[in-house]
PDB file with SEQRES, HELIX, SHEET and CRYST1 records, atoms N, CA, C and O in Angstrom:
SEQRES   1 A   77  MET LEU SER VAL GLU ARG MET GLU GLU ILE GLY LYS ASN          
SEQRES   2 A   77  ILE ALA GLU GLY ARG LYS ARG MET GLY PHE HIS MET PRO          
SEQRES   3 A   77  PRO PHE SER SER VAL PRO HIS LEU HIS LEU HIS VAL ILE          
SEQRES   4 A   77  ALA PRO ALA SER GLN MET SER ILE ARG SER LEU SER HIS          
SEQRES   5 A   77  TYR GLY PRO GLN SER TYR TRP PHE ILE THR MET ASP ARG          
SEQRES   6 A   77  MET VAL GLN GLN LEU ARG THR HIS ASN GLN VAL LYS              
HELIX    1 AA1 VAL A    4  ALA A   15  1                                  12    
HELIX    2 AA2 ALA A   42  GLN A   44  5                                   3    
HELIX    3 AA3 ILE A   47  TYR A   53  1                                   7    
HELIX    4 AA4 MET A   63  HIS A   73  1                                  11    
SHEET    1 AA1 3 HIS A  37  ILE A  39  0                                        
SHEET    2 AA1 3 ARG A  20  HIS A  24 -1                                        
SHEET    3 AA1 3 PHE A  60  THR A  62 -1                                        
CRYST1    1.000    1.000    1.000  90.00  90.00  90.00 P 1           1          
ATOM      1  N   MET A   1      55.117 -28.351  34.520  1.00  0.00           N  
ATOM      2  CA  MET A   1      53.974 -27.475  34.672  1.00  0.00           C  
ATOM      3  C   MET A   1      54.035 -26.373  33.608  1.00  0.00           C  
ATOM      4  O   MET A   1      55.098 -25.811  33.343  1.00  0.00           O  
ATOM      5  N   LEU A   2      52.887 -26.075  33.007  1.00  0.00           N  
ATOM      6  CA  LEU A   2      52.815 -25.052  31.984  1.00  0.00           C  
ATOM      7  C   LEU A   2      52.800 -23.659  32.607  1.00  0.00           C  
ATOM      8  O   LEU A   2      52.125 -23.433  33.611  1.00  0.00           O  
ATOM      9  N   SER A   3      53.529 -22.745  32.025  1.00  0.00           N  
ATOM     10  CA  SER A   3      53.445 -21.365  32.462  1.00  0.00           C  
ATOM     11  C   SER A   3      52.247 -20.702  31.789  1.00  0.00           C  
ATOM     12  O   SER A   3      51.725 -21.210  30.797  1.00  0.00           O  
ATOM     13  N   VAL A   4      51.820 -19.578  32.329  1.00  0.00           N  
ATOM     14  CA  VAL A   4      50.716 -18.826  31.739  1.00  0.00           C  
ATOM     15  C   VAL A   4      51.063 -18.412  30.314  1.00  0.00           C  
ATOM     16  O   VAL A   4      50.200 -18.423  29.437  1.00  0.00           O  
ATOM     17  N   GLU A   5      52.309 -18.050  30.079  1.00  0.00           N  
ATOM     18  CA  GLU A   5      52.711 -17.638  28.740  1.00  0.00           C  
ATOM     19  C   GLU A   5      52.673 -18.819  27.768  1.00  0.00           C  
ATOM     20  O   GLU A   5      52.351 -18.632  26.595  1.00  0.00           O  
ATOM     21  N   ARG A   6      52.994 -20.025  28.228  1.00  0.00           N  
ATOM     22  CA  ARG A   6      52.901 -21.212  27.371  1.00  0.00           C  
ATOM     23  C   ARG A   6      51.439 -21.506  27.071  1.00  0.00           C  
ATOM     24  O   ARG A   6      51.110 -21.900  25.953  1.00  0.00           O  
ATOM     25  N   MET A   7      50.558 -21.321  28.048  1.00  0.00           N  
ATOM     26  CA  MET A   7      49.121 -21.495  27.816  1.00  0.00           C  
ATOM     27  C   MET A   7      48.660 -20.533  26.737  1.00  0.00           C  
ATOM     28  O   MET A   7      47.875 -20.904  25.864  1.00  0.00           O  
ATOM     29  N   GLU A   8      49.148 -19.289  26.792  1.00  0.00           N  
ATOM     30  CA  GLU A   8      48.781 -18.287  25.788  1.00  0.00           C  
ATOM     31  C   GLU A   8      49.239 -18.731  24.393  1.00  0.00           C  
ATOM     32  O   GLU A   8      48.485 -18.625  23.426  1.00  0.00           O  
ATOM     33  N   GLU A   9      50.439 -19.212  24.298  1.00  0.00           N  
ATOM     34  CA  GLU A   9      50.968 -19.664  23.003  1.00  0.00           C  
ATOM     35  C   GLU A   9      50.125 -20.803  22.435  1.00  0.00           C  
ATOM     36  O   GLU A   9      49.806 -20.800  21.246  1.00  0.00           O  
ATOM     37  N   ILE A  10      49.765 -21.769  23.265  1.00  0.00           N  
ATOM     38  CA  ILE A  10      48.924 -22.886  22.811  1.00  0.00           C  
ATOM     39  C   ILE A  10      47.556 -22.375  22.393  1.00  0.00           C  
ATOM     40  O   ILE A  10      47.035 -22.785  21.355  1.00  0.00           O  
ATOM     41  N   GLY A  11      46.958 -21.474  23.197  1.00  0.00           N  
ATOM     42  CA  GLY A  11      45.655 -20.902  22.873  1.00  0.00           C  
ATOM     43  C   GLY A  11      45.663 -20.163  21.553  1.00  0.00           C  
ATOM     44  O   GLY A  11      44.729 -20.288  20.760  1.00  0.00           O  
ATOM     45  N   LYS A  12      46.718 -19.388  21.308  1.00  0.00           N  
ATOM     46  CA  LYS A  12      46.819 -18.636  20.043  1.00  0.00           C  
ATOM     47  C   LYS A  12      46.942 -19.582  18.862  1.00  0.00           C  
ATOM     48  O   LYS A  12      46.374 -19.329  17.800  1.00  0.00           O  
ATOM     49  N   ASN A  13      47.679 -20.669  19.039  1.00  0.00           N  
ATOM     50  CA  ASN A  13      47.811 -21.650  17.955  1.00  0.00           C  
ATOM     51  C   ASN A  13      46.469 -22.297  17.645  1.00  0.00           C  
ATOM     52  O   ASN A  13      46.124 -22.483  16.478  1.00  0.00           O  
ATOM     53  N   ILE A  14      45.717 -22.637  18.670  1.00  0.00           N  
ATOM     54  CA  ILE A  14      44.417 -23.270  18.474  1.00  0.00           C  
ATOM     55  C   ILE A  14      43.420 -22.285  17.865  1.00  0.00           C  
ATOM     56  O   ILE A  14      42.678 -22.637  16.949  1.00  0.00           O  
ATOM     57  N   ALA A  15      43.405 -21.068  18.369  1.00  0.00           N  
ATOM     58  CA  ALA A  15      42.413 -20.061  17.940  1.00  0.00           C  
ATOM     59  C   ALA A  15      42.850 -19.292  16.712  1.00  0.00           C  
ATOM     60  O   ALA A  15      42.081 -18.488  16.186  1.00  0.00           O  
ATOM     61  N   GLU A  16      44.051 -19.515  16.245  1.00  0.00           N  
ATOM     62  CA  GLU A  16      44.595 -18.793  15.097  1.00  0.00           C  
ATOM     63  C   GLU A  16      44.569 -17.290  15.318  1.00  0.00           C  
ATOM     64  O   GLU A  16      44.423 -16.524  14.365  1.00  0.00           O  
ATOM     65  N   GLY A  17      44.711 -16.859  16.578  1.00  0.00           N  
ATOM     66  CA  GLY A  17      44.828 -15.449  16.912  1.00  0.00           C  
ATOM     67  C   GLY A  17      43.568 -14.622  16.795  1.00  0.00           C  
ATOM     68  O   GLY A  17      43.637 -13.400  16.930  1.00  0.00           O  
ATOM     69  N   ARG A  18      42.402 -15.240  16.546  1.00  0.00           N  
ATOM     70  CA  ARG A  18      41.184 -14.465  16.297  1.00  0.00           C  
ATOM     71  C   ARG A  18      40.247 -14.427  17.499  1.00  0.00           C  
ATOM     72  O   ARG A  18      39.181 -13.819  17.406  1.00  0.00           O  
ATOM     73  N   LYS A  19      40.587 -15.027  18.583  1.00  0.00           N  
ATOM     74  CA  LYS A  19      39.671 -15.154  19.710  1.00  0.00           C  
ATOM     75  C   LYS A  19      40.243 -14.468  20.944  1.00  0.00           C  
ATOM     76  O   LYS A  19      41.447 -14.230  21.041  1.00  0.00           O  
ATOM     77  N   ARG A  20      39.348 -14.152  21.890  1.00  0.00           N  
ATOM     78  CA  ARG A  20      39.756 -13.613  23.181  1.00  0.00           C  
ATOM     79  C   ARG A  20      40.224 -14.764  24.052  1.00  0.00           C  
ATOM     80  O   ARG A  20      39.703 -15.874  23.948  1.00  0.00           O  
ATOM     81  N   MET A  21      41.196 -14.511  24.905  1.00  0.00           N  
ATOM     82  CA  MET A  21      41.658 -15.529  25.839  1.00  0.00           C  
ATOM     83  C   MET A  21      41.735 -14.924  27.220  1.00  0.00           C  
ATOM     84  O   MET A  21      42.055 -13.746  27.379  1.00  0.00           O  
ATOM     85  N   GLY A  22      41.436 -15.742  28.228  1.00  0.00           N  
ATOM     86  CA  GLY A  22      41.553 -15.241  29.582  1.00  0.00           C  
ATOM     87  C   GLY A  22      41.094 -16.269  30.613  1.00  0.00           C  
ATOM     88  O   GLY A  22      40.894 -17.446  30.313  1.00  0.00           O  
ATOM     89  N   PHE A  23      40.936 -15.773  31.840  1.00  0.00           N  
ATOM     90  CA  PHE A  23      40.663 -16.625  32.980  1.00  0.00           C  
ATOM     91  C   PHE A  23      39.534 -16.054  33.817  1.00  0.00           C  
ATOM     92  O   PHE A  23      39.336 -14.840  33.848  1.00  0.00           O  
ATOM     93  N   HIS A  24      38.794 -16.918  34.494  1.00  0.00           N  
ATOM     94  CA  HIS A  24      37.826 -16.452  35.478  1.00  0.00           C  
ATOM     95  C   HIS A  24      38.591 -15.987  36.705  1.00  0.00           C  
ATOM     96  O   HIS A  24      39.599 -16.582  37.086  1.00  0.00           O  
ATOM     97  N   MET A  25      38.103 -14.918  37.318  1.00  0.00           N  
ATOM     98  CA  MET A  25      38.724 -14.390  38.521  1.00  0.00           C  
ATOM     99  C   MET A  25      38.030 -14.956  39.764  1.00  0.00           C  
ATOM    100  O   MET A  25      36.801 -15.015  39.811  1.00  0.00           O  
ATOM    101  N   PRO A  26      38.804 -15.372  40.767  1.00  0.00           N  
ATOM    102  CA  PRO A  26      38.182 -15.785  42.034  1.00  0.00           C  
ATOM    103  C   PRO A  26      37.389 -14.606  42.598  1.00  0.00           C  
ATOM    104  O   PRO A  26      37.827 -13.465  42.455  1.00  0.00           O  
ATOM    105  N   PRO A  27      36.278 -14.833  43.212  1.00  0.00           N  
ATOM    106  CA  PRO A  27      35.674 -16.115  43.593  1.00  0.00           C  
ATOM    107  C   PRO A  27      34.753 -16.687  42.510  1.00  0.00           C  
ATOM    108  O   PRO A  27      33.928 -17.552  42.804  1.00  0.00           O  
ATOM    109  N   PHE A  28      34.881 -16.223  41.273  1.00  0.00           N  
ATOM    110  CA  PHE A  28      33.973 -16.637  40.207  1.00  0.00           C  
ATOM    111  C   PHE A  28      34.528 -17.780  39.380  1.00  0.00           C  
ATOM    112  O   PHE A  28      34.039 -18.026  38.277  1.00  0.00           O  
ATOM    113  N   SER A  29      35.523 -18.479  39.872  1.00  0.00           N  
ATOM    114  CA  SER A  29      36.099 -19.603  39.137  1.00  0.00           C  
ATOM    115  C   SER A  29      35.105 -20.739  39.052  1.00  0.00           C  
ATOM    116  O   SER A  29      34.450 -21.082  40.037  1.00  0.00           O  
ATOM    117  N   SER A  30      34.995 -21.319  37.871  1.00  0.00           N  
ATOM    118  CA  SER A  30      34.019 -22.394  37.669  1.00  0.00           C  
ATOM    119  C   SER A  30      34.552 -23.755  38.105  1.00  0.00           C  
ATOM    120  O   SER A  30      33.763 -24.654  38.396  1.00  0.00           O  
ATOM    121  N   VAL A  31      35.859 -23.924  38.156  1.00  0.00           N  
ATOM    122  CA  VAL A  31      36.478 -25.155  38.649  1.00  0.00           C  
ATOM    123  C   VAL A  31      37.700 -24.771  39.474  1.00  0.00           C  
ATOM    124  O   VAL A  31      38.250 -23.687  39.280  1.00  0.00           O  
ATOM    125  N   PRO A  32      38.140 -25.637  40.396  1.00  0.00           N  
ATOM    126  CA  PRO A  32      39.209 -25.248  41.325  1.00  0.00           C  
ATOM    127  C   PRO A  32      40.637 -25.406  40.777  1.00  0.00           C  
ATOM    128  O   PRO A  32      41.545 -25.746  41.536  1.00  0.00           O  
ATOM    129  N   HIS A  33      40.849 -25.168  39.494  1.00  0.00           N  
ATOM    130  CA  HIS A  33      42.188 -25.164  38.941  1.00  0.00           C  
ATOM    131  C   HIS A  33      42.282 -24.111  37.835  1.00  0.00           C  
ATOM    132  O   HIS A  33      41.270 -23.713  37.259  1.00  0.00           O  
ATOM    133  N   LEU A  34      43.480 -23.675  37.553  1.00  0.00           N  
ATOM    134  CA  LEU A  34      43.691 -22.676  36.516  1.00  0.00           C  
ATOM    135  C   LEU A  34      43.451 -23.287  35.147  1.00  0.00           C  
ATOM    136  O   LEU A  34      44.036 -24.318  34.814  1.00  0.00           O  
ATOM    137  N   HIS A  35      42.608 -22.669  34.365  1.00  0.00           N  
ATOM    138  CA  HIS A  35      42.362 -23.106  32.995  1.00  0.00           C  
ATOM    139  C   HIS A  35      42.080 -21.902  32.130  1.00  0.00           C  
ATOM    140  O   HIS A  35      41.470 -20.931  32.577  1.00  0.00           O  
ATOM    141  N   LEU A  36      42.521 -21.968  30.904  1.00  0.00           N  
ATOM    142  CA  LEU A  36      42.399 -20.869  29.958  1.00  0.00           C  
ATOM    143  C   LEU A  36      41.132 -21.023  29.137  1.00  0.00           C  
ATOM    144  O   LEU A  36      40.842 -22.102  28.620  1.00  0.00           O  
ATOM    145  N   HIS A  37      40.378 -19.936  29.021  1.00  0.00           N  
ATOM    146  CA  HIS A  37      39.217 -19.890  28.139  1.00  0.00           C  
ATOM    147  C   HIS A  37      39.629 -19.238  26.829  1.00  0.00           C  
ATOM    148  O   HIS A  37      40.235 -18.167  26.828  1.00  0.00           O  
ATOM    149  N   VAL A  38      39.302 -19.880  25.719  1.00  0.00           N  
ATOM    150  CA  VAL A  38      39.499 -19.316  24.386  1.00  0.00           C  
ATOM    151  C   VAL A  38      38.113 -19.032  23.853  1.00  0.00           C  
ATOM    152  O   VAL A  38      37.321 -19.956  23.669  1.00  0.00           O  
ATOM    153  N   ILE A  39      37.802 -17.757  23.599  1.00  0.00           N  
ATOM    154  CA  ILE A  39      36.424 -17.319  23.382  1.00  0.00           C  
ATOM    155  C   ILE A  39      36.290 -16.595  22.044  1.00  0.00           C  
ATOM    156  O   ILE A  39      37.207 -15.916  21.583  1.00  0.00           O  
ATOM    157  N   ALA A  40      35.117 -16.764  21.442  1.00  0.00           N  
ATOM    158  CA  ALA A  40      34.810 -16.086  20.189  1.00  0.00           C  
ATOM    159  C   ALA A  40      34.876 -14.573  20.372  1.00  0.00           C  
ATOM    160  O   ALA A  40      34.761 -14.070  21.490  1.00  0.00           O  
ATOM    161  N   PRO A  41      35.060 -13.856  19.275  1.00  0.00           N  
ATOM    162  CA  PRO A  41      35.045 -12.384  19.364  1.00  0.00           C  
ATOM    163  C   PRO A  41      33.725 -11.891  19.971  1.00  0.00           C  
ATOM    164  O   PRO A  41      32.688 -12.533  19.808  1.00  0.00           O  
ATOM    165  N   ALA A  42      33.768 -10.771  20.657  1.00  0.00           N  
ATOM    166  CA  ALA A  42      32.581 -10.226  21.327  1.00  0.00           C  
ATOM    167  C   ALA A  42      31.410 -10.035  20.375  1.00  0.00           C  
ATOM    168  O   ALA A  42      30.256 -10.164  20.783  1.00  0.00           O  
ATOM    169  N   SER A  43      31.685  -9.734  19.131  1.00  0.00           N  
ATOM    170  CA  SER A  43      30.601  -9.528  18.158  1.00  0.00           C  
ATOM    171  C   SER A  43      29.817 -10.800  17.881  1.00  0.00           C  
ATOM    172  O   SER A  43      28.712 -10.729  17.342  1.00  0.00           O  
ATOM    173  N   GLN A  44      30.354 -11.958  18.233  1.00  0.00           N  
ATOM    174  CA  GLN A  44      29.689 -13.234  18.004  1.00  0.00           C  
ATOM    175  C   GLN A  44      29.139 -13.856  19.300  1.00  0.00           C  
ATOM    176  O   GLN A  44      28.642 -14.982  19.276  1.00  0.00           O  
ATOM    177  N   MET A  45      29.222 -13.144  20.414  1.00  0.00           N  
ATOM    178  CA  MET A  45      28.824 -13.698  21.701  1.00  0.00           C  
ATOM    179  C   MET A  45      27.403 -13.312  22.068  1.00  0.00           C  
ATOM    180  O   MET A  45      26.928 -12.233  21.713  1.00  0.00           O  
ATOM    181  N   SER A  46      26.722 -14.211  22.789  1.00  0.00           N  
ATOM    182  CA  SER A  46      25.385 -13.896  23.301  1.00  0.00           C  
ATOM    183  C   SER A  46      25.499 -12.920  24.468  1.00  0.00           C  
ATOM    184  O   SER A  46      26.592 -12.694  24.986  1.00  0.00           O  
ATOM    185  N   ILE A  47      24.386 -12.350  24.875  1.00  0.00           N  
ATOM    186  CA  ILE A  47      24.397 -11.423  26.005  1.00  0.00           C  
ATOM    187  C   ILE A  47      24.861 -12.125  27.265  1.00  0.00           C  
ATOM    188  O   ILE A  47      25.617 -11.550  28.048  1.00  0.00           O  
ATOM    189  N   ARG A  48      24.422 -13.366  27.476  1.00  0.00           N  
ATOM    190  CA  ARG A  48      24.861 -14.114  28.653  1.00  0.00           C  
ATOM    191  C   ARG A  48      26.377 -14.348  28.619  1.00  0.00           C  
ATOM    192  O   ARG A  48      27.056 -14.169  29.631  1.00  0.00           O  
ATOM    193  N   SER A  49      26.904 -14.747  27.457  1.00  0.00           N  
ATOM    194  CA  SER A  49      28.349 -14.961  27.345  1.00  0.00           C  
ATOM    195  C   SER A  49      29.124 -13.670  27.561  1.00  0.00           C  
ATOM    196  O   SER A  49      30.184 -13.679  28.188  1.00  0.00           O  
ATOM    197  N   LEU A  50      28.600 -12.555  27.042  1.00  0.00           N  
ATOM    198  CA  LEU A  50      29.264 -11.269  27.254  1.00  0.00           C  
ATOM    199  C   LEU A  50      29.347 -10.923  28.737  1.00  0.00           C  
ATOM    200  O   LEU A  50      30.342 -10.361  29.196  1.00  0.00           O  
ATOM    201  N   SER A  51      28.280 -11.266  29.493  1.00  0.00           N  
ATOM    202  CA  SER A  51      28.305 -10.950  30.928  1.00  0.00           C  
ATOM    203  C   SER A  51      29.349 -11.772  31.664  1.00  0.00           C  
ATOM    204  O   SER A  51      29.876 -11.328  32.683  1.00  0.00           O  
ATOM    205  N   HIS A  52      29.656 -12.958  31.166  1.00  0.00           N  
ATOM    206  CA  HIS A  52      30.637 -13.816  31.822  1.00  0.00           C  
ATOM    207  C   HIS A  52      32.063 -13.618  31.303  1.00  0.00           C  
ATOM    208  O   HIS A  52      33.024 -13.717  32.067  1.00  0.00           O  
ATOM    209  N   TYR A  53      32.197 -13.340  30.018  1.00  0.00           N  
ATOM    210  CA  TYR A  53      33.520 -13.291  29.394  1.00  0.00           C  
ATOM    211  C   TYR A  53      33.815 -11.994  28.641  1.00  0.00           C  
ATOM    212  O   TYR A  53      34.898 -11.852  28.074  1.00  0.00           O  
ATOM    213  N   GLY A  54      32.897 -11.067  28.624  1.00  0.00           N  
ATOM    214  CA  GLY A  54      33.059  -9.856  27.844  1.00  0.00           C  
ATOM    215  C   GLY A  54      34.088  -8.895  28.413  1.00  0.00           C  
ATOM    216  O   GLY A  54      34.597  -9.096  29.515  1.00  0.00           O  
ATOM    217  N   PRO A  55      34.391  -7.847  27.649  1.00  0.00           N  
ATOM    218  CA  PRO A  55      35.408  -6.890  28.048  1.00  0.00           C  
ATOM    219  C   PRO A  55      35.117  -6.176  29.368  1.00  0.00           C  
ATOM    220  O   PRO A  55      36.051  -5.748  30.045  1.00  0.00           O  
ATOM    221  N   GLN A  56      33.844  -6.037  29.750  1.00  0.00           N  
ATOM    222  CA  GLN A  56      33.488  -5.320  30.975  1.00  0.00           C  
ATOM    223  C   GLN A  56      33.178  -6.263  32.150  1.00  0.00           C  
ATOM    224  O   GLN A  56      32.744  -5.801  33.205  1.00  0.00           O  
ATOM    225  N   SER A  57      33.391  -7.553  31.983  1.00  0.00           N  
ATOM    226  CA  SER A  57      33.033  -8.527  33.013  1.00  0.00           C  
ATOM    227  C   SER A  57      33.950  -8.419  34.237  1.00  0.00           C  
ATOM    228  O   SER A  57      35.165  -8.266  34.105  1.00  0.00           O  
ATOM    229  N   TYR A  58      33.351  -8.502  35.426  1.00  0.00           N  
ATOM    230  CA  TYR A  58      34.126  -8.543  36.666  1.00  0.00           C  
ATOM    231  C   TYR A  58      34.629  -9.951  36.934  1.00  0.00           C  
ATOM    232  O   TYR A  58      35.484 -10.159  37.795  1.00  0.00           O  
ATOM    233  N   TRP A  59      34.101 -10.911  36.200  1.00  0.00           N  
ATOM    234  CA  TRP A  59      34.405 -12.332  36.422  1.00  0.00           C  
ATOM    235  C   TRP A  59      35.579 -12.832  35.605  1.00  0.00           C  
ATOM    236  O   TRP A  59      36.040 -13.955  35.808  1.00  0.00           O  
ATOM    237  N   PHE A  60      36.063 -12.023  34.693  1.00  0.00           N  
ATOM    238  CA  PHE A  60      37.009 -12.500  33.691  1.00  0.00           C  
ATOM    239  C   PHE A  60      38.172 -11.545  33.551  1.00  0.00           C  
ATOM    240  O   PHE A  60      37.981 -10.329  33.536  1.00  0.00           O  
ATOM    241  N   ILE A  61      39.371 -12.080  33.448  1.00  0.00           N  
ATOM    242  CA  ILE A  61      40.562 -11.267  33.209  1.00  0.00           C  
ATOM    243  C   ILE A  61      41.217 -11.768  31.928  1.00  0.00           C  
ATOM    244  O   ILE A  61      41.409 -12.971  31.750  1.00  0.00           O  
ATOM    245  N   THR A  62      41.556 -10.847  31.046  1.00  0.00           N  
ATOM    246  CA  THR A  62      42.169 -11.241  29.783  1.00  0.00           C  
ATOM    247  C   THR A  62      43.575 -11.739  29.997  1.00  0.00           C  
ATOM    248  O   THR A  62      44.203 -11.473  31.022  1.00  0.00           O  
ATOM    249  N   MET A  63      44.053 -12.458  29.020  1.00  0.00           N  
ATOM    250  CA  MET A  63      45.417 -12.990  29.088  1.00  0.00           C  
ATOM    251  C   MET A  63      46.424 -11.853  29.232  1.00  0.00           C  
ATOM    252  O   MET A  63      47.348 -11.946  30.040  1.00  0.00           O  
ATOM    253  N   ASP A  64      46.255 -10.777  28.453  1.00  0.00           N  
ATOM    254  CA  ASP A  64      47.197  -9.653  28.520  1.00  0.00           C  
ATOM    255  C   ASP A  64      47.252  -9.036  29.915  1.00  0.00           C  
ATOM    256  O   ASP A  64      48.331  -8.734  30.426  1.00  0.00           O  
ATOM    257  N   ARG A  65      46.079  -8.851  30.526  1.00  0.00           N  
ATOM    258  CA  ARG A  65      46.038  -8.265  31.878  1.00  0.00           C  
ATOM    259  C   ARG A  65      46.649  -9.214  32.903  1.00  0.00           C  
ATOM    260  O   ARG A  65      47.350  -8.776  33.815  1.00  0.00           O  
ATOM    261  N   MET A  66      46.387 -10.509  32.755  1.00  0.00           N  
ATOM    262  CA  MET A  66      46.943 -11.498  33.678  1.00  0.00           C  
ATOM    263  C   MET A  66      48.469 -11.487  33.621  1.00  0.00           C  
ATOM    264  O   MET A  66      49.128 -11.439  34.660  1.00  0.00           O  
ATOM    265  N   VAL A  67      49.024 -11.533  32.430  1.00  0.00           N  
ATOM    266  CA  VAL A  67      50.475 -11.541  32.271  1.00  0.00           C  
ATOM    267  C   VAL A  67      51.069 -10.238  32.807  1.00  0.00           C  
ATOM    268  O   VAL A  67      52.098 -10.268  33.482  1.00  0.00           O  
ATOM    269  N   GLN A  68      50.450  -9.111  32.524  1.00  0.00           N  
ATOM    270  CA  GLN A  68      50.943  -7.821  33.013  1.00  0.00           C  
ATOM    271  C   GLN A  68      50.971  -7.804  34.554  1.00  0.00           C  
ATOM    272  O   GLN A  68      51.964  -7.383  35.146  1.00  0.00           O  
ATOM    273  N   GLN A  69      49.917  -8.248  35.184  1.00  0.00           N  
ATOM    274  CA  GLN A  69      49.864  -8.251  36.642  1.00  0.00           C  
ATOM    275  C   GLN A  69      50.868  -9.229  37.244  1.00  0.00           C  
ATOM    276  O   GLN A  69      51.467  -8.932  38.278  1.00  0.00           O  
ATOM    277  N   LEU A  70      51.062 -10.375  36.626  1.00  0.00           N  
ATOM    278  CA  LEU A  70      52.052 -11.327  37.132  1.00  0.00           C  
ATOM    279  C   LEU A  70      53.455 -10.752  37.009  1.00  0.00           C  
ATOM    280  O   LEU A  70      54.276 -10.934  37.908  1.00  0.00           O  
ATOM    281  N   ARG A  71      53.742 -10.066  35.916  1.00  0.00           N  
ATOM    282  CA  ARG A  71      55.077  -9.474  35.725  1.00  0.00           C  
ATOM    283  C   ARG A  71      55.307  -8.316  36.685  1.00  0.00           C  
ATOM    284  O   ARG A  71      56.400  -8.160  37.229  1.00  0.00           O  
ATOM    285  N   THR A  72      54.277  -7.506  36.890  1.00  0.00           N  
ATOM    286  CA  THR A  72      54.397  -6.303  37.725  1.00  0.00           C  
ATOM    287  C   THR A  72      54.341  -6.604  39.218  1.00  0.00           C  
ATOM    288  O   THR A  72      55.151  -6.091  39.990  1.00  0.00           O  
ATOM    289  N   HIS A  73      53.371  -7.445  39.627  1.00  0.00           N  
ATOM    290  CA  HIS A  73      53.106  -7.664  41.046  1.00  0.00           C  
ATOM    291  C   HIS A  73      53.393  -9.089  41.534  1.00  0.00           C  
ATOM    292  O   HIS A  73      53.312  -9.372  42.729  1.00  0.00           O  
ATOM    293  N   ASN A  74      53.731  -9.983  40.592  1.00  0.00           N  
ATOM    294  CA  ASN A  74      53.937 -11.399  40.885  1.00  0.00           C  
ATOM    295  C   ASN A  74      52.679 -12.055  41.458  1.00  0.00           C  
ATOM    296  O   ASN A  74      52.758 -13.088  42.124  1.00  0.00           O  
ATOM    297  N   GLN A  75      51.533 -11.455  41.196  1.00  0.00           N  
ATOM    298  CA  GLN A  75      50.222 -12.013  41.588  1.00  0.00           C  
ATOM    299  C   GLN A  75      49.141 -11.312  40.797  1.00  0.00           C  
ATOM    300  O   GLN A  75      49.385 -10.282  40.168  1.00  0.00           O  
ATOM    301  N   VAL A  76      47.942 -11.875  40.830  1.00  0.00           N  
ATOM    302  CA  VAL A  76      46.803 -11.284  40.142  1.00  0.00           C  
ATOM    303  C   VAL A  76      45.897 -10.664  41.173  1.00  0.00           C  
ATOM    304  O   VAL A  76      45.515 -11.312  42.148  1.00  0.00           O  
ATOM    305  N   LYS A  77      45.548  -9.403  40.961  1.00  0.00           N  
ATOM    306  CA  LYS A  77      44.693  -8.683  41.931  1.00  0.00           C  
ATOM    307  C   LYS A  77      43.334  -8.459  41.352  1.00  0.00           C  
ATOM    308  O   LYS A  77      42.473  -7.873  42.009  1.00  0.00           O  
TER     309      LYS A  77                                                      
END                                                                             
């Protein structure tokens, strides 16, 4: 099984470090399994995409925040 940190490493290799990465937060998950989204920079996103994956979205948690919460609380809140 892949760890979240391994998913991040693979995502960075694919995106060459230029894209946002993260996850949908329950109950807004689009499918019933953990999957990583690799997303274009906010400056290249449509308004609809920004609402779903942007920095202020309630539906999306960045990779950095996810890893921090897992290390600190052993869960995502």
